[in-house]
N, C-alpha and C positions, 0 to 999 in steps of 0.2 A: 504494500500500500504506500502511495506517495502522498506527502503533504507539502503543498507549495505555499510559500509566503512571498509577499511583495515588499521590496525595499527600494525606494526611489524608482529608477527605471529598470531595475534588474530584479530577478527572482531567484530564489534558492530553494533547494529541496532537502528535506530531512526524511529519511525512510523510517516508517514504522515497521516493526518486525513482527511477523507471525512465524513461530517455530513450526516446521513441518516434520521434524523428526525428534525423537527422544534423544537427549544428550548421552554421550558415552560416559560422562561423569555425573554422578548425582551431586546435588548441591551440598557443598561442604558446610558443616556447622561453623559458626563465626569464630570459635576458638579451637584451633587445631591442637592435636595432642601435644606437640612440642612447644606450643605457644608462639611460634615464629609467624611473623606477618610480613607481607610484601605490599607496599604502597607504590602505585605508579603515579607520577606527578608530571603534569605539563606546565610550562612556564617557569621552570626551576631557575632559569637564568635571569628572571625579572626580580623586581624588588620584593613583592609579596611572596612569590614562590620560593626564592632563595632563602628568605628568612624562615619560612615555614619548614623547609627541608632541614635547616640547621637546628631549629628548635625541636622538631619531631625526632631527629636522631638522638639529641641529647636527652629528651624526655622518655623515650621508649627504647630500651636496649634490645627488645625482641623484633624491632622493625628493620627491614631492609627497604630503602627508598630508591626506586628506579626512576631516573629523571630523563624524560624525552628531550633530546638536545640536537639542534641542527649541527651538521659537520660532514666533511667529505668521507670520514671513516670514524671508527670507534675511538681511535687515539685523539683525533682532532676534537671530537665531541667531548671527550673526557677533559681535555685541556681547556676547552671553552667553558665547561661547567665550573672547573676549579677557579678559573680567572674571574668569572662572574660572581661566584660565591664570595670570594675575597673582596671584590669591589663593592658589593652591596652590604656585606656584613662586617663592617670595619671594627665593630666593638665585640664581636664574637671570637673567642679563642680559636686559633688556626686549627688545632686538633679536632675541633667540632665542625670545621668547614671541610677539610679534606679527610673525610671519614671513610673507613673501610666498608661500611654498610651503605654508602652512597654510590650508586652505579649509574654511569652515563649510558644511555641507550640512544644510538644514532637514529634520528627520525625527524619528521616534520609534520606538524598537526594538520597542515593544509593538503597533504598528499594522501593518496589511497593507502590504507593500512597504517595510517599515521607515519608514513615514510619508512616504516621498519622493513627489514628483510622478512621473508616468510618464516625463517627459523625464529627470529626474535619475536615476531608477532604471536606465533603459537606459544612460545615459551612464556612470555610475560602475561598474555591473556589467561593462560592456565594457572599462573602463580598469583596474580593480583587479588588481594583481599579487599582493596579499596582503590578507587581511581579519583584523583584530585585534579580538577581542571582549572588551573590558574591562568593559562596562556590567554592573552588578550592584546589588542592594539588599542591603547587608551588615548592615543593622540587626538586631542579635541578638535584639531583642524582637518583631520583626514576624511571624516564623514564616510561616504559610500566606499572609499578605497579600502577601508579597514574591515569590510564585511567578510572577507575571506577568512580572517582569523576569528572574528567575533561570532560568526554565524555558521559558515560552511564547515568549519573545523568541528563544531559540535556534533555534526553527523558522524564524522570519523571516530570521535571519542565515544559516542553512543555505540557504534558498531563494535568497537574494541570491548567495551563493557559488556555488551550483549553476548559476545563470543566466550567470555570468561566462564570456565567450568564452575568457579566458586560463587557465581552470581555477585560480583563485587558491588558494593554501594558506591554510587557516583556522587561526588561532591563538586558542585559547580560554583565558581566565584563570579558573582554578578555585581551590580552597582545600585546604589540608592537612586541613581539617575533614572532607573526604570519605574520609579514611583514618586519622583521628587516633588511634583506639583499637585498632588492630590489634596483636596480641601480637607481640613481637619486632621485626622490621624490615619496614617497608612497602616493597615493591618498586615500581618505576615502571611499573606495569601497571594494567589495569582489572579485575583478577580478584577483588579483595576484596569480600566481601558487605556489604550495607547495615547489618547489625547491629553493625558496628565503626565507627560514625560517632558523633561527638560529639552528644549530645542537643541538639535545637534545629533550627529550620527551615533555616538557611543551609547547613550541611554536607550535610544530606539532599537539599536541592534541587540543590546542585551535583553531588552524586554521580549523581543521576538525569539531570541535564543532560549530564554526561560520557557516561553510558551511551547516551543517545538520540542524541547527536551522532555518537558512534563507530559505532553501528549504522546510522545514516542514511548515513554516509560509506562504510561497507563494503558496504552493499546497493545503492548507486547504481551503475548500469551505463551506460557511454557509450563508443562506439567511438573517440572522440577522446582519451580519457584519464581520469584519476581526480582526484577532490578528495582532498587529504591533510590531515590534522588533527594539530595539536600542542596538547596539553593541559598547562598549567602550573599546578602546585599551589603556592600561596604561603602562608607563615605570616602572623603579625601583622607588618605592614610599618611601619617607621619610618625616618626619617633624623634628623639632628641639629637639625631645625627643626619637625618635625611627626610626629604619630602618626595612623595610619589610624583614622578615626572609627568609633564603634560597634563596636569590637572589645573583647575582654576587657580588655586593659591600659587602654584609654581608659575603659571602664566602671568599672574598678577605681579609677582616679584620681578620677573623679567622686564615687564614694561615699566614698573616703578623705578628700576635702576636707570632707565633711559629717559623717561619724561619727568622724573621727580614729582609726579602727581599720581593720585589714585582717584577713581570716580566715587561720587557719592553713592552710598548703599543703604538699604533699609532692612536687609535680612541678615541672617546668620549663615556662616559657612560650616556645615557639620563636618567634623573630623573624628578620627579615632587613632588610638595608639597601636602601632604595628605589633608590639608584643601581645597585646590583648587579642588581636584578630587571629594570630597564629595559635594562641592558647585555646581560643574558642573552637577553632576548627579541629585541633587535636582532641579536645574533650569530646566533641561530637563524633569523631571517627571512632574513638574508643567505645562510646556508647552504642553506636550502630554495629560495631563488631560483637559486642557482648549480648545483644538482644537477638532473639530469633526473628527473622523477617516473616511478616504475616503474608500468607497466601490467600487471596480473595478474588472474587470474580471481576472486580474493577481494575485489576492490574496492580502495578507497584505503587508504593506510597511515596508522596512528594511532600517534603517539608521546606518551608521558607523561613529564613532567619535573618533578622536585621542586626548587623554588627555595627551599630552606630552609637556614638556618644550622645546621651540625652542632654548633656550640659554643653550646649554649643556656645562658643565665644562670640560676643558681639563684634560686628564689623568695626566699630569705632575702636575697640580694644586691640584688634589686629593691626589697624593703622598705627596706633600708638606704639606698638611693638616694632613696626617697620622703622619708625623714627628713633626708637631706642637703639636700633642696629646701625644708626648713622646714615640712613638713606635720605633723611630730610625731605620727606614727601608731604604734600598738602592735598586736601580734599577739594575737588573742583566739580562743577556741574558736568553732566554727561556730554553735552555738546562741546564744551571746552576741552574735555578729556579726549574726545574723538579727534578734534582738530590737532591737538598736540601729538596724538598717536600717529596721525597721518603724516605729520612732519617728521616724526622719528623714523617712520618707515622708509623715507627717502634715502637715508644713509645706512639702513640696516642691511646686513648680508642676506637676510631672508625675509623681506617685507611681507610676503603673502602669509607667512606663519603668524605674524603679529596681527594682521588685519583680519584674517579668517577667524581668529580666535575671539575677536571682540564680541560677536553675538552671544557666545557661550558665557563670557564674562558678564555681559550686561544682563542676561537672563538670570544668572546665579545671584546677582546682587539686587535686582529689581523685583524678582518674584519672591513670594513668601514660601519658603521651604515647608513641606509638610512635616508634621510631628510624627516621628516613627515609633510604632509600637515595637518594643524589644523584649516583651515578656517571655516569649518562648525560649530564647537563648539565655535569658537571665535564670529561668527555672532550670534549664539543663545544667548550667554552670554550678548552680547552688546544689542541686541534687546529686550530680555526678562527681564533683570535685570540691565541694564546699568553697566555691569561689564566688564572691559577691561582685558580679559584673558592674552593678550600678555605682559601687563605691571604690572598689579596688582597680577596676579596669579602665576607668575613664581617663581621658587626656587632661593633663593639667595645663594651666596657662604658663607655668614655668617651662614645661616641655616645649611649647610653641615659641616662647621667648628665646630659649636656648637655641632652637633651630634657626630662628630669624637672625640672631646675632652672629651665628657661625656663617651664615650665608653672606 
């Protein structure tokens, strides 16, 4: 069965699976006799993925983490993974970055079979206890061009998960941009319409990827069990050493250093701590491994979780921190700001990058962001790990100040 979705002038297909034969392997119970687990991760060379890999290996000694990495061969992929892990995780000890239980698997999420060889595809699909899909193109100015990573690749990830003899749980990293402009409070569901999405390609692509993955999981039928899906919606992600690139705050910093001005804003920019996001995903992976998956007529189970800080910093406070960092910026009306940005673009090496990002920045500051319900992940963290997400996991203003000063 084919399900087609439209995005701009192009269409994409995600295949819903109906199993026509009984598997050779019966579904494996979540905890194997030796306790060993294998996690396959996409996007391990990015900010979120690399941090998750390092934290997961440190937290769980029974886990082997296989990382899908582009490269001409296995050696090149391994070298690239090591370099990216070190570059992103500057404050994590090196012995936790170059870990013997971290394995680079040559591949490409946009290629058939995730770009793996037949041997690797069969091996890792048979061994995977969980699949964590971090890979994304988050560049806010790319729009339709990033659809190959953000949408088409989900099909290949689902096919890999579907092939797995252990029926691995699929964990998908999305964005609050897929529900950012809902009036009132956004619940942790897939029910909201597409017209409440922040203008720009990334949020729309992620919304459609959520819908397609969920429908593929629910429609899949197999006598041996179901594939279950967890969707995590994250805000702008920072810690005290780095900021997620190509997001609105990062884009804002780039322009502020050129124009010495920032636009007037009325809303908050929701952010969250990088350590908290990795910890929440690890906790939920452990939870889903330990519970028996439910088999029912409606197909697999789909859970949506908001990994967002409920204590968002005011725009005025963030501007004040920019000035603490020595940028010396002032707040100006939008029309004045756009005129200054246009002038700055004349001498910039990549003017289209600055100008194309302006509508996203304007939407982020002029619209009232929805209030995000976070009760499901708060409850999981409390029950499974005695971790109070609302008090221990939130981002502090000092974290943001340290980041800005370092930049």
